[in-house]
C-alpha positions in Angstrom: 35.3 -21.1 15.5 37.1 -21.6 11.2 37.3 -18.9 9.2 35.8 -18.1 6.4 37.7 -16.6 3.3 35.4 -15.2 1.2 34.6 -10.6 -0.2 34.3 -8.5 2.4 30.9 -8.2 1.1 28.9 -11.5 2.3 30.5 -11.7 5.1 28.7 -8.7 6.3 25.9 -10.2 5.1 26.1 -13.5 7.0 27.6 -11.8 10.2 24.9 -9.1 10.3 22.0 -11.4 9.0 23.3 -15.0 10.5 26.0 -15.2 13.1 24.9 -15.8 16.8 25.4 -13.4 19.1 28.3 -15.2 20.3 30.6 -15.2 17.7 33.6 -12.9 17.2 34.1 -11.7 13.6 36.3 -14.4 11.8 39.3 -12.2 10.0 38.7 -11.4 6.3 40.2 -9.8 2.8 39.0 -7.5 1.7 38.4 -6.9 -2.1 38.4 -3.9 -3.9 34.8 -2.7 -4.4 33.4 -3.5 -8.3 32.4 -0.3 -10.1 29.0 -2.4 -11.4 26.7 -4.9 -9.9 27.7 -8.4 -10.0 25.7 -12.0 -9.5 25.7 -13.7 -6.3 28.0 -16.8 -7.0 26.2 -20.1 -5.9 28.4 -20.2 -2.3 27.3 -16.5 -1.5 23.3 -18.0 -2.4 23.6 -21.2 -0.1 25.1 -18.4 2.4 22.8 -16.6 2.5 20.1 -19.0 2.5 21.9 -20.2 6.0 21.5 -17.2 7.2 17.7 -16.7 6.2 16.4 -20.0 7.8 12.9 -19.7 9.4 13.9 -22.5 11.5 15.9 -22.6 14.5 15.9 -26.1 16.9 16.9 -25.9 21.0 17.3 -28.7 23.0 15.6 -30.7 20.5 12.9 -27.9 20.1 12.3 -26.7 17.4 11.4 -23.3 16.6 11.0 -19.6 14.3 14.0 -18.3 12.9 13.5 -14.3 14.5 14.4 -13.4 10.6 11.2 -15.5 9.6 9.3 -12.7 10.7 10.2 -10.3 8.5 9.1 -12.6 5.5 5.5 -12.9 6.8 4.5 -10.1 4.6 5.4 -7.6 2.0 6.2 -3.9 2.3 8.4 -1.7 0.0 10.0 0.2 3.7 10.9 -2.3 6.2 9.5 0.6 8.3 6.0 0.2 7.0 5.8 -3.6 7.8 2.6 -5.3 9.2 3.9 -5.5 12.8 0.8 -7.8 13.6 1.8 -10.5 11.2 5.8 -9.7 11.8 4.7 -11.1 15.8 2.4 -13.6 14.2 5.3 -16.7 15.1 7.4 -14.9 16.7 9.6 -16.8 19.3 7.8 -15.5 22.0 8.5 -15.0 26.0 6.8 -17.5 27.4 3.0 -18.3 26.8 0.5 -17.2 30.4 -0.5 -19.9 32.3 -2.3 -20.1 35.8 0.5 -17.8 37.6 0.4 -15.3 35.0 -3.7 -14.2 36.7 -2.9 -10.6 37.4 -1.5 -10.4 33.6 -4.3 -12.1 32.0 -6.7 -10.4 33.5 -5.1 -7.0 33.1 -4.5 -8.4 29.4 -8.8 -9.1 29.6 -9.2 -5.5 30.4 -8.1 -4.2 27.5 -10.6 -2.1 25.3 -11.5 -5.2 22.2 -10.7 -8.3 23.7 -11.3 -10.9 24.2 -11.0 -10.4 20.2 -13.1 -13.5 19.1 -11.3 -16.0 21.4 -12.7 -16.6 25.3 -10.2 -17.1 28.2 -7.5 -20.4 27.9 -9.6 -21.2 24.6 -6.2 -20.8 22.7 -2.8 -20.4 23.5 -1.5 -16.6 24.9 1.9 -15.8 24.0 4.5 -12.8 25.8 6.3 -11.6 23.2 8.6 -8.1 25.2 9.6 -5.0 23.8 13.4 -6.2 24.5 13.0 -9.1 22.6 11.4 -7.6 19.1 13.9 -4.5 19.4 16.3 -7.0 19.5 15.8 -9.0 16.4 14.9 -5.5 14.9 17.8 -3.8 15.6 19.9 -6.9 14.3 18.2 -7.1 10.9 17.1 -4.2 10.1 18.6 -2.1 11.8 15.5 0.1 13.5 13.4 -0.5 16.9 9.9 -1.2 17.3 9.4 3.1 18.1 10.1 3.2 14.4 6.9 0.9 13.5 3.1 1.2 13.9 2.3 -1.0 16.3 -1.0 -0.4 17.6 -2.5 -3.2 15.8 -1.4 -6.2 18.7 -2.4 -5.9 22.1 -0.2 -4.5 24.7 0.3 -4.1 28.7 2.4 -1.4 29.2 3.0 -2.4 32.7 4.6 -5.6 31.2 6.2 -4.0 28.1 5.0 -6.7 26.3 2.7 -7.1 23.3 0.3 -10.7 23.0 -0.3 -13.0 20.6 -2.9 -16.1 19.9 -1.2 -17.9 17.6 -1.6 -21.2 17.7 -0.3 -23.1 14.6 2.8 -23.2 13.2 4.3 -21.4 9.5 7.0 -18.8 10.3 7.8 -16.8 6.6 10.3 -18.1 3.9 12.5 -16.8 1.7 14.9 -18.9 -0.4 16.9 -17.6 -2.5 17.7 -18.5 -5.9 20.1 -15.5 -7.4 20.9 -11.5 -6.8 22.7 -8.6 -7.0 24.9 -6.6 -5.1 26.6 -3.3 -6.0 29.4 -3.0 -3.5 30.4 0.9 -4.1 27.0 1.2 -3.7 26.5 -0.9 -0.4 23.0 -2.5 -1.8 22.4 -5.9 -2.7 19.7 -7.6 -4.4 18.0 -10.6 -3.5 15.2 -13.4 -5.8 13.4 -15.9 -5.5 12.4 -18.5 -8.5 9.7 -16.8 -10.7 6.1 -18.5 -10.4 3.6 -19.5 -12.7 2.3 -15.5 -13.2 6.1 -14.6 -13.5 6.8 -13.0 -10.8 9.4 -13.6 -7.6 9.7 -12.3 -4.2 12.4 -9.5 -3.9 14.9 -8.7 -1.0 16.6 -5.4 -0.9 19.2 -5.1 1.9 21.4 -2.3 2.4 25.2 -1.4 4.2 24.7 0.7 7.8 28.6 0.8 8.4 29.8 -2.9 8.6 26.2 -4.6 8.8 23.5 -5.1 6.5 20.1 -4.7 7.1 16.8 -5.2 5.6 15.0 -2.6 3.9 12.2 -3.8 1.7 10.5 -7.2 1.0 8.6 -7.1 -2.2 6.3 -9.6 -4.3 6.6 -8.4 -7.9 3.2 -9.5 -8.6 2.4 -6.0 -6.9 3.8 -4.6 -10.3 1.7 -7.0 -13.1 -1.1 -6.0 -10.4 -1.1 -2.7 -10.5 -0.3 -2.8 -14.8 -3.6 -5.0 -14.8 -5.1 -2.1 -12.5 -3.6 0.4 -14.9 -4.8 -0.5 -18.4 -8.1 -2.1 -17.8 -11.3 -1.1 -19.8 -14.7 -1.0 -20.0 -15.3 -4.3 -22.8 -12.5 -5.8 -20.0 -15.2 -6.0 -16.9 -17.6 -8.7 -17.1 -20.3 -8.4 -14.4 -19.8 -5.8 -11.1 -21.4 -6.9 -7.3 -21.6 -5.3 -3.9 -23.0 -5.4 -1.3 -25.7 -3.0 -0.3 -29.2 -1.6 -2.3 -27.5 0.2 -4.9 -26.8 -0.5 -8.9 -23.5 -0.7 -8.8 -21.5 2.1 -11.9 -21.7 0.9 -15.4 -18.4 -0.9 -16.5 -16.6 1.8 -18.1 -17.2 4.1 -15.5 -15.5 1.8 -12.9 -12.9 1.3 -15.0 -11.5 4.9 -15.7 -12.2 5.1 -11.2 -9.5 2.2 -11.2 -7.3 3.3 -13.9 -7.1 6.4 -12.4 -6.3 5.3 -9.1 -4.1 2.7 -10.4 -1.8 6.0 -10.1 -1.4 6.0 -6.9 -0.1 2.7 -5.0 0.9 3.4 -1.7 2.6 0.9 0.9 -0.1 -0.2 3.9 -0.6 -2.8 5.9 -3.2 -5.5 4.7 -6.5 -4.5 6.0 -8.4 -6.9 8.4 -11.1 -7.8 10.2 -9.4 -7.8 13.8 -12.1 -4.6 15.0 -9.3 -2.5 13.9 -9.7 1.3 12.0 -8.7 -0.4 8.8 -11.2 -3.0 9.4 -13.1 -4.1 5.9 -15.8 -2.9 6.2 -17.6 -2.3 2.1 -16.6 -4.4 -0.9 -16.9 -4.4 -4.6 -16.1 -7.2 -6.5 -14.8 -6.9 -10.2 -15.0 -10.2 -12.7 -13.4 -10.0 -15.4 -14.7 -12.0 -18.7 -16.4 -11.4 -21.9 -19.6 -9.0 -21.0 -23.3 -11.1 -20.7 -21.5 -14.5 -20.2 -24.0 -16.1 -18.3 -21.6 -17.0 -15.5 -18.3 -15.5 -13.9 -15.5 -16.9 -12.2 -13.9 -16.2 -8.7 -10.3 -17.0 -10.4 -10.9 -13.6 -12.3 -12.2 -11.5 -10.6 -10.8 -8.3 -8.6 -11.8 -7.8 -5.2 -11.8 -3.9 -3.9 -12.5 -3.4 -0.4 -12.3 0.2 2.4 -12.7 0.3 5.7 -13.0 3.9 7.7 -9.0 5.0 7.1 -10.0 7.3 4.6 -9.0 7.2 0.5 -7.5 3.3 1.3 -8.5 1.6 -1.4 -7.3 -2.6 -1.0 -6.9 -4.4 -4.6 -6.2 -8.2 -4.8 -7.4 -10.9 -7.7 -8.2 -13.9 -7.9 -6.3 -17.1 -8.4 -6.3 -16.2 -12.8 -4.6 -12.7 -11.9 -1.6 -11.7 -10.1 -0.8 -13.5 -7.5 -0.7 -9.7 -4.8 -2.4 -7.2 -2.7 -2.2 -3.5 -3.8 -2.8 -0.7 -1.6 -4.1 2.6 -3.4 -4.7 6.1 -2.2 -7.4 7.7 -4.6 -10.6 10.1 -2.6 -13.0 8.8 -5.7 -12.6 5.3 -5.7 -13.0 5.1 -2.1 -15.6 7.0 -1.9 -17.2 5.1 -4.6 -17.2 2.2 -2.7 -17.6 3.8 1.0 -21.0 4.9 -0.2 -22.3 1.1 -2.0 -25.1 1.0 0.9 -26.2 4.9 1.4 -29.8 5.3 0.1 -31.7 8.3 1.1 -34.3 8.9 3.2 -38.3 7.7 2.0 -40.4 9.3 4.3 -44.0 9.9 3.5 -44.0 12.9 6.5 -47.3 12.9 6.5 -48.4 9.9 6.9 -45.1 9.5 9.8 -46.8 11.8 11.5 -50.3 10.1 11.6 -48.5 7.0 13.0 -45.5 8.5 15.1 -46.4 7.5 18.7 -46.8 3.8 17.3 -43.8 4.3 15.2 -41.5 5.5 17.8 -42.6 2.7 20.0 -42.1 0.1 17.8 -37.9 1.4 17.3 -37.5 2.4 21.0 -38.3 -1.3 21.9 -36.1 -2.8 18.7 -33.7 -0.3 21.2 -34.0 -1.8 24.0 -33.6 -5.6 22.6 -30.3 -4.1 20.9 -29.1 -2.1 22.8 -26.9 -2.8 26.4 -24.8 -5.2 25.5 -25.3 -4.7 21.7 -24.0 -1.4 22.1 -26.5 0.3 20.0 -27.6 3.9 21.6 -29.8 5.5 18.5 -32.3 5.1 16.1 -33.3 7.5 13.1 -36.1 6.4 10.7 -35.4 6.0 7.5 -38.5 4.6 5.4 -41.9 5.2 6.0 -43.6 4.2 2.8 -47.1 3.5 2.1 -47.2 -0.1 -0.3 -49.2 -0.3 -3.4 -51.6 -2.6 -2.8 -55.4 -4.0 -3.3 -56.9 -5.4 -0.6 -60.5 -6.7 0.6 -60.1 -4.7 4.0 -60.4 -1.8 5.9 -56.0 -1.4 5.9 -53.2 -0.1 5.3 -49.5 -1.5 5.2 -46.6 1.5 5.2 -43.0 -0.4 4.7 -41.2 1.4 7.6 -37.0 0.9 7.9 -34.5 2.7 10.6 -30.9 2.8 11.0 -29.6 2.4 14.4 -25.8 4.4 15.7 -23.7 3.1 18.2 -21.4 5.0 20.5 -18.5 5.5 19.3 -19.9 5.1 15.8 -17.1 3.0 15.3 -18.5 0.1 16.9 -20.7 -0.6 14.4 -19.2 -2.7 12.1 -18.4 -4.9 14.7 -21.5 -5.9 15.3 -23.3 -6.8 12.2 -24.8 -10.0 11.9 -26.9 -12.0 9.0 -28.2 -9.0 6.5 -27.6 -6.3 8.3 -25.1 -3.5 6.9 -23.4 0.0 7.9 -23.4 3.2 5.4 -21.5 5.7 4.5 -22.3 7.3 7.6 -21.3 4.0 10.1 -25.2 4.1 10.4 -26.9 0.3 10.9 -29.5 -0.8 8.3 -31.4 -4.3 8.6 -31.1 -5.3 12.4 -34.9 -5.6 11.0 -34.2 -9.1 9.2 -38.2 -9.3 8.4 -39.9 -7.3 6.1 -41.7 -4.5 8.3 -44.5 -2.8 8.3 -46.3 -0.3 10.5 -50.2 -1.7 10.1 -53.4 0.7 9.9 -57.2 -0.5 10.1 -60.4 2.3 9.6 -57.7 4.7 9.0 -56.1 4.3 12.6 -52.8 3.0 13.8 -52.4 -0.4 14.5 -49.8 -2.2 15.2 -46.6 -3.6 13.6 -46.6 -6.1 11.5 -43.7 -8.4 10.9 -43.2 -10.9 7.8 -40.1 -13.4 7.1 -41.6 -14.4 3.8 -43.3 -11.6 2.1 -45.2 -12.1 -1.2 -45.8 -10.2 -4.3 -49.0 -9.3 -3.3 -48.4 -7.6 -0.6 -48.5 -8.1 3.2 -51.9 -7.8 3.2 -52.6 -10.7 1.0 -51.8 -13.2 4.2 -55.1 -12.0 5.4 -59.1 -13.0 5.1 -59.8 -11.1 7.3 -59.7 -8.0 10.2 -59.6 -9.8 13.1 -56.6 -12.6 11.7 -54.6 -9.0 10.8 -55.3 -7.7 14.4 -53.8 -10.5 15.5 -50.4 -10.8 14.1 -49.2 -7.3 15.4 -47.2 -6.1 17.7 -48.0 -3.3 19.5 -46.7 -1.5 22.6 -46.1 -3.3 25.8 -46.1 -6.2 24.1 -42.2 -8.6 24.2 -41.0 -8.3 20.1 
């Protein structure tokens, strides 16, 4: 093995992050540490890029290099990296096959399986803890015990995690420059700047004679935080969220966002994989002149929250800093989480007169959506007489109910169509049709469901009591 004559600093970096495990330490020349940070030379930049190459080849096959896994997400502290992203393209320890039936069966028994996949529809990769810890220790000086690993399926009896990646896209860091503080034992490397002036920065720190990754940041996050911290109501052209309530006025929302921007946190991305950090409630804030006819997604701020209290994720359209930030703020979080909350609208006297029929209908709906559907109870949320003129001796009452799951946290995973959840995790909108309790001659007669209600009211569809009765659901009938 040839000797490489260079500064102790870069030799340590290359040996720690690039050299193969079976290499021996070459002879090096040492130089006194500089009192000031110094820029990397082009030779050192080339060596760094060789060290961080995302690909390795073995027996004519190209694999993702373990170091590439550190570049699949951003973090201010390597101990806060997104473990699911880290393992996404990790060079694992084999793919489960028909001979691994016991292991596959154990995996399928984990809560939440099949995660949207049917058995065999995508490859199932086994990744042993020993392999993960080896990579983490080598490049970051930590082990999996230092990380939050809860977002990845794991089998204790095999001491392995499992991923279902079917494509190939390892992380990449291409160094364009950097500086080294030899006295402090730190180095900061960076990429070329993007169109928005941001760049990716990789911080390294020295532990004894080894160099380890400390953070991997996108400076676009700083620019996005600056935008949020300076947001004024006049900058907001339109606000939209997905619930029955009207959003806040632009000035009020801008005040909340500015306050929240003062509290950024290093946090994994919110996901849609059924975890406690699911994206459930969202708010879109379009930055454009007021009263403009249309607003572009390219100029929109997207705010979203899940069940983890007070964590708000924010990212922007392509005309804004291309990054994502997480803010820890109770007021903004609660605003978005409660966006679908409305007070119950129940005429208790009218409901009491029709309770038996109303309860029978929702008991039947619960039987229909329960079981494998996961719903275990319902609560009446609306019983309101429709304001309409009718030639028939009949009345229609709009009715509505919310459904609960056990556990409540399962509810967001069961949403489909126009259904949504409120802040209590009650599911609304399972009856996608407009639903009415109908009385004829002051007596409860049945439940009417209309896919296309009209402004003239539900009873306007019928010219006789007989036709109305024929359209009603009554207890004992199938829904």
